[in-house]
Backbone bond lengths (Angstrom), bond angles and torsions (degrees), N, CA, C in turn:
res aa  C-N    CA-C-N  psi(-1)  N-CA   C-N-CA  omega(-1)  CA-C   N-CA-C  phi
1 M - - - 1.452 - - 1.527 108.68 -
2 D 1.316 116.61 136.65 1.453 121.66 175.74 1.523 110.27 -90.96
3 Y 1.325 115.71 155.09 1.459 123.22 -177.74 1.516 109.96 -129.66
4 S 1.324 115.74 154.83 1.456 122.17 171.11 1.521 108.07 -128.76
5 G 1.331 115.48 137.78 1.456 121.10 177.29 1.515 109.39 -134.86
6 I 1.328 116.23 164.83 1.459 119.85 -176.37 1.519 111.39 -138.11
7 I 1.320 115.06 135.83 1.457 122.41 172.34 1.517 106.41 -98.45
8 L 1.318 116.05 114.87 1.467 122.76 -178.92 1.524 109.47 -105.31
9 K 1.337 116.36 123.79 1.469 121.56 -179.26 1.516 109.22 -120.61
10 N 1.347 116.48 133.57 1.461 119.62 178.63 1.530 111.33 -92.53
11 K 1.323 116.39 -178.31 1.472 121.37 -176.66 1.525 112.51 -66.30
12 D 1.326 118.15 -19.60 1.462 122.59 178.59 1.530 112.78 -92.11
13 N 1.337 116.50 14.60 1.478 122.76 -178.78 1.521 112.76 60.35
14 K 1.331 116.39 35.66 1.461 121.27 174.19 1.525 108.03 -110.85
15 F 1.322 115.16 151.97 1.452 122.37 -172.71 1.523 110.29 -114.68
16 L 1.324 115.98 134.91 1.459 121.23 -177.78 1.519 109.91 -88.67
17 L 1.340 115.51 123.58 1.462 121.78 177.08 1.518 109.97 -122.21
18 Q 1.325 114.52 160.23 1.459 123.08 -179.68 1.523 108.56 -113.98
19 L 1.344 116.49 132.99 1.459 121.02 172.64 1.517 107.78 -89.20
20 R 1.325 115.92 116.62 1.465 120.93 -179.74 1.528 109.71 -65.24
21 D 1.326 115.40 152.08 1.457 120.20 175.90 1.531 108.96 -60.18
22 N 1.311 116.41 154.31 1.462 121.41 -179.98 1.528 109.43 -93.91
23 K 1.331 115.49 67.97 1.465 122.72 -179.74 1.518 108.89 -121.80
24 K 1.314 116.60 134.36 1.464 120.77 -177.34 1.526 113.45 -66.42
25 N 1.332 118.22 -23.79 1.462 120.93 -174.54 1.536 113.58 -88.16
26 I 1.338 118.59 7.11 1.463 120.38 177.83 1.530 109.84 -116.43
27 A 1.319 115.68 159.31 1.463 120.37 177.15 1.531 109.39 -70.90
28 N 1.288 116.63 139.35 1.473 123.85 174.60 1.523 113.95 54.17
29 P 1.339 118.34 51.92 1.466 119.53 -179.79 1.525 111.44 -61.93
30 N 1.337 115.15 142.81 1.459 123.08 176.45 1.534 113.35 56.32
31 K 1.323 116.72 32.45 1.467 122.41 177.20 1.519 108.87 -118.11
32 W 1.325 115.93 147.60 1.462 121.35 172.68 1.521 108.40 -80.67
33 V 1.311 116.40 129.34 1.470 122.36 -176.96 1.534 109.03 -137.24
34 I 1.329 115.50 167.90 1.454 119.09 170.12 1.524 107.78 -78.38
35 F 1.318 117.17 157.67 1.462 121.18 178.19 1.524 109.45 -73.01
36 G 1.324 116.41 149.45 1.456 121.05 178.93 1.510 110.30 149.34
37 G 1.332 115.51 -169.91 1.453 119.42 179.83 1.509 112.31 174.26
38 G 1.322 114.60 -171.19 1.458 121.53 -177.22 1.516 112.83 -72.31
39 L 1.321 114.90 146.01 1.459 120.70 177.70 1.519 110.29 -82.15
40 K 1.301 115.69 145.00 1.464 120.78 175.10 1.522 109.29 -78.60
41 K 1.319 116.53 164.42 1.456 121.89 179.72 1.528 110.59 -54.17
42 R 1.321 116.34 127.05 1.475 124.99 179.10 1.531 114.49 65.14
43 E 1.338 117.50 14.66 1.463 120.75 177.80 1.527 108.97 -88.33
44 N 1.331 117.00 133.33 1.458 118.09 177.77 1.533 109.49 -79.93
45 P 1.337 117.95 157.21 1.464 121.14 -174.86 1.528 114.19 -58.73
46 L 1.318 118.08 -38.55 1.464 120.85 179.95 1.526 111.18 -65.23
47 A 1.329 116.87 -47.14 1.469 120.87 177.08 1.527 110.20 -62.38
48 G 1.329 116.71 -36.43 1.458 121.14 -179.86 1.518 112.97 -65.01
49 V 1.319 117.17 -43.18 1.467 119.24 -179.21 1.528 110.76 -70.63
50 I 1.326 117.64 -35.44 1.469 120.90 175.84 1.527 110.09 -63.62
51 R 1.331 117.15 -43.00 1.475 121.46 178.24 1.523 110.79 -64.75
52 E 1.338 116.64 -46.51 1.468 120.56 -177.69 1.527 112.05 -61.26
53 I 1.318 117.64 -42.79 1.465 120.36 -177.93 1.530 110.65 -69.58
54 K 1.325 116.56 -31.04 1.475 120.33 174.84 1.533 109.47 -68.29
55 E 1.332 116.96 -45.31 1.465 120.99 -179.58 1.531 112.09 -66.03
56 E 1.331 117.11 -41.00 1.454 120.72 -172.47 1.519 114.33 -84.21
57 L 1.354 117.49 -30.28 1.467 120.78 -175.03 1.522 114.53 -128.13
58 N 1.329 116.48 -3.84 1.460 121.12 -173.17 1.533 110.57 57.71
59 L 1.333 115.27 38.28 1.457 122.71 -179.78 1.522 108.92 -108.94
60 N 1.326 116.55 125.81 1.461 121.90 179.33 1.516 110.17 -93.76
61 L 1.323 116.14 110.70 1.460 121.31 174.85 1.519 109.01 -109.11
62 K 1.306 115.65 149.22 1.471 122.46 177.38 1.535 108.32 -106.60
63 K 1.332 115.48 159.00 1.466 120.59 179.37 1.524 112.05 -51.64
64 N 1.337 116.47 -41.06 1.464 120.53 -177.70 1.524 113.30 -69.26
65 D 1.334 118.00 -14.72 1.466 122.23 178.67 1.530 111.83 -78.90
66 L 1.325 117.35 -16.20 1.463 122.46 -169.15 1.523 112.83 -110.87
67 A 1.317 115.35 147.15 1.464 121.52 172.77 1.527 107.78 -132.35
68 L 1.325 116.18 130.76 1.465 121.08 175.93 1.522 108.04 -75.62
69 I 1.322 116.73 126.30 1.465 119.00 -179.30 1.527 113.63 -115.21
70 A 1.330 117.81 -15.07 1.464 119.24 179.35 1.517 110.87 -162.24
71 K 1.337 114.75 145.12 1.471 122.99 168.45 1.518 104.68 -122.55
72 I 1.320 115.72 116.46 1.456 120.11 -174.06 1.527 109.16 -115.89
73 P 1.325 117.40 117.04 1.464 119.10 176.97 1.529 110.28 -74.10
74 T 1.321 116.23 138.46 1.465 121.89 175.79 1.522 107.19 -129.52
75 P 1.310 118.19 169.72 1.473 119.85 178.45 1.537 113.04 -62.13
76 I 1.330 117.78 -21.73 1.467 119.22 -177.05 1.528 113.37 -107.92
77 G 1.311 118.56 -0.34 1.464 121.64 179.15 1.517 111.30 148.34
78 K 1.324 116.22 -177.00 1.466 120.99 179.68 1.524 110.99 -88.40
79 Y 1.329 115.70 145.60 1.461 122.19 174.85 1.522 106.80 -113.39
80 H 1.322 116.43 116.96 1.462 122.69 -179.84 1.523 108.25 -98.75
81 I 1.326 116.69 123.13 1.459 121.34 -178.19 1.529 108.73 -110.62
82 Y 1.320 114.69 125.64 1.463 122.45 178.32 1.519 108.91 -112.23
83 R 1.325 115.76 165.37 1.459 121.20 172.14 1.519 108.27 -130.92
84 A 1.325 115.13 154.13 1.464 120.90 176.79 1.515 108.79 -159.50
85 E 1.325 114.80 151.95 1.462 120.51 173.22 1.528 107.69 -76.11
86 L 1.308 116.43 133.72 1.460 121.82 175.04 1.517 106.98 -91.37
87 K 1.323 115.88 101.02 1.461 120.89 -177.53 1.526 111.76 -91.55
88 A 1.312 116.94 -21.38 1.468 121.77 -179.26 1.522 110.21 -75.74
89 D 1.313 115.67 146.86 1.448 122.09 173.61 1.532 108.23 -74.02
90 L 1.317 116.56 143.98 1.464 121.02 -178.84 1.518 112.75 -55.01
91 S 1.322 116.54 -36.65 1.471 120.64 -178.51 1.526 112.50 -67.30
92 S 1.330 117.58 -17.76 1.468 120.33 179.58 1.532 112.22 -88.80
93 L 1.328 117.28 -8.29 1.462 121.22 -179.73 1.520 109.86 -90.18
94 R 1.335 115.59 151.59 1.464 121.32 178.25 1.528 108.35 -122.40
95 L 1.304 116.56 112.68 1.460 121.47 -179.86 1.522 109.23 -75.04
96 N 1.327 116.73 114.33 1.457 122.04 -179.13 1.523 112.82 -106.57
97 E 1.319 117.54 -10.85 1.462 122.78 178.17 1.506 108.52 -138.38
98 G 1.317 116.73 141.54 1.452 120.87 -178.85 1.519 110.89 90.93
99 S 1.340 115.57 172.75 1.455 119.32 -177.02 1.521 113.07 -100.29
100 E 1.337 117.46 -14.38 1.463 119.81 -178.32 1.518 109.70 -163.83
101 M 1.331 116.04 156.92 1.460 122.32 168.81 1.515 106.97 -130.26
102 K 1.338 115.37 148.33 1.459 118.79 -175.81 1.518 109.60 -156.61
103 L 1.338 115.39 147.28 1.458 121.47 174.13 1.529 109.33 -89.34
104 F 1.337 116.35 134.75 1.456 123.41 -179.45 1.521 110.10 -127.75
105 S 1.323 116.76 146.07 1.461 120.45 167.63 1.536 106.87 -79.30
106 K 1.335 116.59 165.85 1.467 119.30 176.21 1.530 110.85 -57.53
107 K 1.320 116.45 -43.08 1.472 121.39 -179.32 1.527 110.56 -60.44
108 E 1.324 116.44 -43.54 1.469 120.10 179.77 1.522 111.53 -64.43
109 I 1.326 116.80 -38.15 1.473 119.99 178.98 1.517 110.19 -61.24
110 I 1.311 116.28 -45.29 1.462 120.78 -177.47 1.534 110.87 -68.80
111 R 1.328 117.80 -34.30 1.470 121.24 -176.06 1.520 114.85 -89.85
112 T 1.320 118.79 -21.14 1.469 120.98 -176.24 1.521 110.17 -71.09
113 K 1.312 115.55 130.26 1.465 122.14 -171.83 1.521 114.07 -62.67
114 N 1.328 118.70 -45.24 1.468 118.37 -173.11 1.534 113.74 -98.92
115 V 1.343 116.65 31.78 1.467 119.76 169.28 1.525 106.63 -83.01
116 F 1.327 116.69 129.27 1.464 122.99 -179.01 1.525 109.58 -57.05
117 L 1.311 118.00 128.46 1.466 123.28 -172.55 1.528 114.23 -48.99
118 P 1.346 121.00 -47.64 1.465 118.24 178.67 1.531 113.48 -58.55
119 V 1.331 117.99 -31.41 1.466 120.07 177.04 1.525 109.15 -64.41
120 K 1.332 117.41 -43.72 1.468 120.56 177.15 1.521 110.12 -60.09
121 I 1.320 116.59 -41.70 1.462 120.60 -178.92 1.530 110.81 -62.86
122 F 1.348 118.16 -40.43 1.466 120.40 177.32 1.521 110.28 -54.59
123 F 1.315 116.23 -42.10 1.460 120.48 -177.42 1.522 111.43 -77.44
124 I 1.308 117.44 -42.48 1.460 120.82 179.88 1.526 110.32 -61.54
125 L 1.299 117.99 -40.13 1.466 121.65 -179.63 1.524 112.65 -83.05
126 S 1.321 116.70 4.81 1.470 122.96 175.43 1.523 113.52 63.02
127 F 1.322 116.93 44.69 1.461 121.26 171.62 1.520 109.08 -81.10
128 I 1.325 116.30 38.24 1.447 121.83 -179.21 1.518 108.62 -136.86
129 W 1.309 116.26 -179.25 1.453 120.69 -178.11 1.519 111.22 -58.20
130 K 1.304 115.95 141.75 1.459 121.41 178.73 1.535 111.26 -63.68
131 K 1.320 118.22 -34.99 1.450 120.14 -176.36 1.522 114.05 -83.01
132 S 1.305 120.06 -4.03 1.466 120.17 -173.49 1.493 113.89 -79.97
């Protein structure tokens, strides 16, 4: 199965992450991750990330808002990573998946203990804006 995820950065150069629920039957329980998820049958990665962000945050993004920054092969499929500016205020978003959402600086992402390792790697390897 292929996946799409998104790195959302606000005007203050902070990144929005989701704290996964603390359930043993889900991937990466109780870890901070980027928003996203599995693609549906015959769904392209761009449509998938737009759908996932709508489902998870009630945030409407358009194709022109997104830029593909990485395609990462995994043993179970490809992971497509997009980036977008987070123009909405946090208070206007509705978290529909996960137990929490929070804005982090790059330094906080790298130092926070329960950030999922691949998310840290995305930031350490600079899969983000050069100016951030």
